[in-house]
PALUM-450205 format. One record per residue (C-alpha): residue number from 1; x, y, z; residue in one letter. Coordinates in steps of 0.5 Angstrom, whole numbers, padded with zeros to 4 digits. Example, Ala and Ser with C-alpha at 12.3 -4.5 7.8 and 13.67 -1.06 7.14 Angstrom:
% residues 2
+------+-------+-------+-------+------+
! resi !     X !     Y !     Z ! resn !
+------+-------+-------+-------+------+
!    1 !  0025 ! -0009 !  0016 !    A !
!    2 !  0027 ! -0002 !  0014 !    S !
+------+-------+-------+-------+------+
% end
This chain:
% residues 86
+------+-------+-------+-------+------+
! resi !     X !     Y !     Z ! resn !
+------+-------+-------+-------+------+
!    1 ! -0027 !  0010 ! -0001 !    M !
!    2 ! -0022 !  0006 ! -0005 !    L !
!    3 ! -0021 !  0011 ! -0010 !    R !
!    4 ! -0020 !  0016 ! -0005 !    K !
!    5 ! -0014 !  0012 ! -0002 !    L !
!    6 ! -0011 !  0011 ! -0009 !    Y !
!    7 ! -0011 !  0019 ! -0009 !    D !
!    8 ! -0008 !  0019 ! -0002 !    V !
!    9 ! -0003 !  0015 ! -0004 !    E !
!   10 ! -0001 !  0019 ! -0011 !    R !
!   11 ! -0001 !  0025 ! -0007 !    R !
!   12 !  0004 !  0022 ! -0002 !    F !
!   13 !  0008 !  0020 ! -0008 !    E !
!   14 !  0008 !  0027 ! -0011 !    D !
!   15 !  0010 !  0029 ! -0004 !    L !
!   16 !  0016 !  0025 ! -0004 !    E !
!   17 !  0018 !  0027 ! -0010 !    R !
!   18 !  0017 !  0035 ! -0008 !    L !
!   19 !  0021 !  0034 ! -0002 !    L !
!   20 !  0028 !  0032 ! -0006 !    V !
!   21 !  0027 !  0038 ! -0010 !    D !
!   22 !  0032 !  0043 ! -0009 !    P !
!   23 !  0027 !  0049 ! -0011 !    D !
!   24 !  0023 !  0046 ! -0005 !    V !
!   25 !  0029 !  0044 !  0000 !    I !
!   26 !  0031 !  0052 !  0000 !    V !
!   27 !  0024 !  0054 !  0001 !    N !
!   28 !  0024 !  0053 !  0008 !    R !
!   29 !  0016 !  0055 !  0009 !    A !
!   30 !  0014 !  0050 !  0003 !    D !
!   31 !  0019 !  0044 !  0005 !    Y !
!   32 !  0016 !  0045 !  0013 !    T !
!   33 !  0009 !  0045 !  0010 !    R !
!   34 !  0010 !  0039 !  0005 !    L !
!   35 !  0014 !  0035 !  0010 !    S !
!   36 !  0008 !  0036 !  0015 !    K !
!   37 !  0003 !  0033 !  0010 !    E !
!   38 !  0008 !  0027 !  0008 !    H !
!   39 !  0008 !  0025 !  0015 !    A !
!   40 !  0000 !  0026 !  0016 !    E !
!   41 ! -0001 !  0021 !  0010 !    L !
!   42 !  0005 !  0016 !  0012 !    A !
!   43 !  0001 !  0012 !  0017 !    P !
!   44 ! -0005 !  0012 !  0012 !    V !
!   45 ! -0001 !  0010 !  0006 !    V !
!   46 !  0003 !  0005 !  0010 !    R !
!   47 ! -0004 !  0001 !  0012 !    T !
!   48 ! -0007 !  0002 !  0005 !    F !
!   49 !  0000 ! -0001 !  0002 !    R !
!   50 ! -0001 ! -0007 !  0007 !    V !
!   51 ! -0008 ! -0008 !  0005 !    W !
!   52 ! -0006 ! -0008 ! -0002 !    K !
!   53 ! -0001 ! -0013 ! -0001 !    D !
!   54 ! -0005 ! -0018 !  0003 !    V !
!   55 ! -0011 ! -0017 ! -0002 !    N !
!   56 ! -0006 ! -0019 ! -0008 !    A !
!   57 ! -0004 ! -0025 ! -0004 !    D !
!   58 ! -0011 ! -0027 ! -0002 !    V !
!   59 ! -0013 ! -0027 ! -0010 !    E !
!   60 ! -0007 ! -0031 ! -0011 !    G !
!   61 ! -0009 ! -0036 ! -0006 !    H !
!   62 ! -0016 ! -0036 ! -0009 !    K !
!   63 ! -0012 ! -0038 ! -0016 !    E !
!   64 ! -0008 ! -0043 ! -0013 !    I !
!   65 ! -0015 ! -0047 ! -0010 !    L !
!   66 ! -0017 ! -0047 ! -0017 !    E !
!   67 ! -0011 ! -0051 ! -0020 !    G !
!   68 ! -0009 ! -0058 ! -0020 !    D !
!   69 ! -0003 ! -0058 ! -0015 !    D !
!   70 ! -0006 ! -0062 ! -0009 !    D !
!   71 !  0000 ! -0060 ! -0005 !    E !
!   72 ! -0001 ! -0053 ! -0007 !    L !
!   73 ! -0008 ! -0052 ! -0006 !    R !
!   74 ! -0008 ! -0055 !  0001 !    E !
!   75 ! -0002 ! -0050 !  0003 !    L !
!   76 ! -0007 ! -0044 !  0000 !    A !
!   77 ! -0013 ! -0047 !  0004 !    K !
!   78 ! -0009 ! -0047 !  0010 !    A !
!   79 ! -0006 ! -0040 !  0009 !    E !
!   80 ! -0012 ! -0037 !  0007 !    L !
!   81 ! -0016 ! -0036 !  0013 !    P !
!   82 ! -0010 ! -0032 !  0016 !    A !
!   83 ! -0009 ! -0028 !  0010 !    L !
!   84 ! -0017 ! -0026 !  0011 !    R !
!   85 ! -0016 ! -0024 !  0018 !    A !
!   86 ! -0010 ! -0020 !  0017 !    R !
+------+-------+-------+-------+------+
% end
């Protein structure tokens, strides 16, 4: 599943590059088709990117929990449930 999401994100990025290509822009049919595909993938990619950011934050907080700074550990411990819920 995760591999598929990375593939979708890569296709989305390819579409972004294509949509600014002058050769694609002048071909109305291609531009319309690619624009539609881009619009369909956008919500999935947006959500996936949020998930990746939150996941990275969770991992960062886990590392902080293993550290020596008591104040940072408490802060990470307090924020971790909200990150996991997100």
